Every structure is written in C-alpha cells, then in structure tokens.
C-alpha positions in Angstrom: 0.0 0.0 0.0 1.4 3.3 -1.1 1.9 5.8 1.8 1.3 9.5 1.5 5.1 10.2 1.7 5.8 7.9 -1.2 3.1 9.7 -3.3 4.6 13.1 -2.5 8.1 11.9 -3.3 6.9 10.4 -6.6 5.0 13.7 -7.5 8.1 15.8 -6.8 10.3 13.5 -8.9 7.8 13.6 -11.8 7.7 17.4 -11.5 11.5 17.7 -11.6 11.8 15.4 -14.6 9.0 17.4 -16.4 10.8 20.7 -15.7 14.1 19.3 -17.0 12.5 18.0 -20.2 10.7 21.3 -20.7 14.0 23.3 -20.3 15.8 20.9 -22.6 13.2 21.2 -25.3 13.1 25.0 -25.1 16.9 25.2 -25.2 17.2 23.3 -28.5 14.3 25.3 -30.2 15.1 28.2 -32.5 15.7 31.5 -30.9 12.6 33.1 -29.4 11.6 35.4 -26.5 10.6 32.3 -24.5 13.9 30.5 -25.2 15.9 33.6 -24.2 14.0 33.9 -20.9 14.3 30.2 -20.0 18.0 30.0 -20.9 18.8 33.1 -18.8 16.9 31.9 -15.8 18.3 28.3 -15.9 21.8 29.0 -17.1 23.4 28.6 -13.6 21.9 25.2 -13.3 21.8 23.7 -16.8 24.5 25.4 -18.9 27.9 24.0 -19.4 31.0 25.8 -20.7 33.2 24.0 -23.1 36.4 25.2 -21.4 35.8 22.5 -18.8 37.0 20.1 -21.5 39.3 22.6 -23.3 40.5 25.1 -20.7 41.0 28.7 -21.8 44.7 29.0 -20.9 46.0 32.5 -20.0 48.3 33.9 -22.6 50.2 36.3 -20.4 52.5 35.9 -17.4 52.1 38.5 -14.7 54.8 39.5 -12.3 54.9 41.6 -9.1 58.4 43.3 -9.0 59.4 45.4 -6.1 62.1 47.9 -5.1 62.9 49.1 -1.6 64.8 51.8 0.3 66.3 51.8 3.8 68.7 54.0 5.7 72.4 53.2 5.6 74.9 53.6 8.5 75.3 57.3 7.6 71.5 58.0 7.5 71.5 58.1 3.7 68.8 56.3 1.7 70.0 53.0 0.1 68.1 51.8 -2.9 67.8 48.1 -3.7 67.7 46.4 -7.1 64.3 45.3 -8.6 63.3 41.9 -7.3 60.6 39.7 -8.8 58.4 38.5 -5.9 56.4 36.3 -8.3 59.6 34.8 -9.7 60.7 33.7 -6.2 57.3 32.3 -5.3 57.0 30.3 -8.5 60.3 28.6 -7.9 58.2 26.2 -5.8 56.3 25.0 -8.9 58.8 23.1 -11.1 59.0 19.5 -10.2 56.0 19.5 -7.9 52.6 18.1 -8.8 51.0 19.9 -6.0 53.1 23.0 -5.1 52.3 25.3 -2.2 49.5 27.8 -2.7 51.9 30.6 -1.8 53.2 30.4 -5.3 50.1 32.3 -6.5 49.9 35.0 -3.9 51.6 37.8 -5.9 50.1 36.6 -9.2 46.5 36.8 -7.7 47.3 40.1 -6.1 48.5 41.6 -9.4 45.4 40.5 -11.2 43.1 42.1 -8.6 45.2 45.3 -8.3 45.4 45.7 -12.1 41.6 45.3 -12.4 41.1 48.1 -9.9 43.8 50.2 -11.7 42.1 50.0 -15.1 38.7 50.9 -13.6 40.1 54.4 -13.1 40.2 56.9 -15.9 43.4 57.9 -17.6 44.0 61.0 -15.5 43.4 59.1 -12.3 45.8 56.4 -13.4 48.5 59.1 -13.9 47.9 60.3 -10.3 48.1 56.8 -8.7 51.3 56.0 -10.6 53.0 58.9 -8.7 54.7 58.8 -5.3 52.4 58.8 -2.2 54.9 60.5 0.1 55.0 64.0 1.6 57.0 66.1 4.1 55.9 65.7 7.7 56.8 69.3 8.7 59.6 68.1 11.0 62.3 67.5 8.4 61.1 63.9 7.7 58.6 62.2 5.5 55.3 60.4 5.8 52.7 58.7 3.7 50.1 60.9 2.1 46.8 60.6 4.2 43.9 58.9 2.3 41.5 61.8 2.5 43.6 64.2 0.4 44.4 61.4 -2.1 40.7 60.7 -2.5 39.9 64.4 -3.0 42.7 64.7 -5.5 41.4 61.7 -7.5 37.7 62.9 -7.2 38.7 66.3 -8.5 39.5 64.8 -11.9 36.9 65.6 -14.6 34.3 63.0 -15.2 34.3 61.4 -11.7 30.8 60.2 -10.8 29.4 58.3 -7.9 30.5 54.9 -9.3 34.0 56.2 -10.0 34.2 57.4 -6.4 33.8 53.8 -5.3 36.5 52.7 -7.8 38.9 55.2 -6.2 38.3 53.9 -2.7 38.6 50.3 -3.8 41.9 51.0 -5.6 43.4 52.9 -2.6 42.5 50.1 -0.2 44.2 47.5 -2.4 47.2 49.9 -2.9 47.6 50.0 0.8 47.4 46.2 1.1 50.0 45.9 -1.7 52.3 48.3 0.2 52.2 46.1 3.2 52.8 43.0 1.1 55.8 44.6 -0.5 57.1 45.8 2.8 56.9 42.4 4.5 58.5 40.7 1.6 61.3 43.3 1.3 62.0 43.2 5.0 62.5 39.4 4.8 64.4 39.5 1.5 66.9 42.4 2.4 67.0 42.0 6.1 66.7 45.7 6.6 64.2 48.1 8.3 62.4 49.2 5.1 61.4 52.9 4.8 60.0 53.0 1.2 58.7 50.6 -1.3 57.5 50.8 -4.9 56.5 48.2 -7.4 55.8 47.5 -11.1 53.5 45.2 -12.8 55.1 43.3 -15.7 53.1 41.3 -18.2 54.9 39.1 -20.8 53.3 37.0 -23.5 55.1 34.0 -24.9 55.3 33.5 -28.6 52.3 31.9 -30.3 52.5 28.1 -30.9 53.5 28.5 -34.5 56.5 30.6 -33.4 57.4 28.7 -30.3 60.9 27.9 -31.6 61.7 31.4 -32.7 64.4 33.2 -30.6 62.9 36.6 -31.3 60.0 37.5 -29.1 56.7 38.4 -30.9 55.4 40.6 -28.1 57.0 43.4 -26.1 56.6 43.3 -22.3 53.9 45.5 -20.8 55.1 47.3 -17.7 53.3 49.7 -15.3 55.5 51.3 -12.6 54.0 52.8 -9.5 55.7 55.4 -7.3 57.2 55.2 -3.9 55.0 54.4 -0.9 56.2 55.3 2.6 56.3 52.5 5.2 54.5 53.6 8.3 53.3 50.3 9.9 55.0 47.7 12.1 56.0 44.5 10.4 54.2 41.5 12.0 56.8 38.9 13.2 54.5 36.0 12.3 54.0 37.3 8.7 57.8 38.0 8.4 58.5 34.4 9.5 56.3 33.1 6.6 58.4 34.9 4.1 61.7 34.0 5.8 60.7 30.4 5.6 59.8 30.7 1.9 63.1 32.4 1.0 65.0 29.7 2.9 63.2 26.9 0.9 63.2 28.5 -2.6 66.0 31.0 -2.4 66.4 34.3 -4.2 65.9 34.5 -7.9 68.2 36.3 -10.3 
C-alpha cells in the first residue's frame, strides 16, 4: 500500500523530470523570447561551458616586481635592485605536482590590483602612478593621508558616484600591496624598510607557430608605480612566513 510520503516523493520526482525535459526542449528550439527567458533563468543550473574540456589557458605571465629603500649607516637612503616576488614564489612550482599555494599570492594580487587600476580613468591612473609621500613638517617624510588622495582623484573631470567607489577600492588595495611589498622586502633584504615601490610586468610567450623562434613576438607591458612610505609595524609571524619561503626556494636572479 502506497503511503502519503511515497506519493509526495513520486510527485516531486515527476515534476522535476518534467521541468528538466521542458527546459531541454526549449533550449534546443530556434531563438525566441521564450527560449531567451528560459535560458537566462536556468543557465546557472543547466548550462555547461566548453572550457571544462578545453580550458582557456591564459596567454600572459604577470609579475609583481618590487624595489625598496632603507637608511644606511650614515643615514642616507639606500636603494635596492628590482626583485621579482612572483619569480621567487613560483620557484616552488617546477617538479612539484601539488606546489604550495603561496606560489600564486603575488600573481593573484597583481590581477586584482590591475583590475582596480584599469577601472580608473586615464587622469586618475596618472595620479596613482605617482609617489604617495609628503613632508611631515619636522624634516622627515610620511605617507600621504587617504583623504587628500581621495579628494585629488575625485577632482579629476568626469568622476561620478560609481567612479568614487572605484577610487576607494583602488586605494584600499594599494595600501594592502604596500604592506605586502614591505613584508617581503624586509625578509628579503633583512633591513628596516622605509619605502617601497613596485611595477606590474606582463609578458606574453610566442604563439604556438612561433614557439621555436628566438625573437619575441610581443613586447613586455610594464606599469611602474611610485614610492610608498612605510609607516606600519611588520608583524613577526608574517615575516616568519616569508623568511621560511626564502630559505626553501631562495632568491631569484
């Protein structure tokens, strides 16, 4: 004897199958307003992208490259060479089927940072590529406060409410990147870092048909950002993470 629960379960199963068949039939029909509405509504549950079977491989390599300054024994500023953070992190990849996730930290950071950078207009991009340092009134230097920076960027022609949000999102990530560069530079150079700056470098390998050519088809794309003043305390636990990574993978040339 069929129970009420079994009847309900059977009804639900039939309804689900009917909905699936309906969506399938509508999807394969010629284009129509009904098909467009159904496909849009059900896409998150029924659609399948072909790149699951043939992944869309990225065609560019993105690097986070930093430069730092610290005070020498005579109080003068000492400038470092450019160092590729991404190059060091990715030394953990070759020969490892499952490398540490730290090898994607700077790569992911650069993608997010660049996305916020290109959301700004051309005049604003010129401003954020400049140095964010000012005199402190006592013969020293300090980081530019956020409020004047926001006002300066909002004063650019064409800034609307949406663009104001883009400005804040960029400056937040810029601050995060400054801390990232500071922590890494402190571990790498072993010095009390006073200033950091960075550049985003994107390179594209030759196309498949030109894979054996010595000459590069594509020129590197580089965006250099100005100096940022270090005004925060380096967390010992964070520094220990980078110290350990550098011991394991070592500096890159």
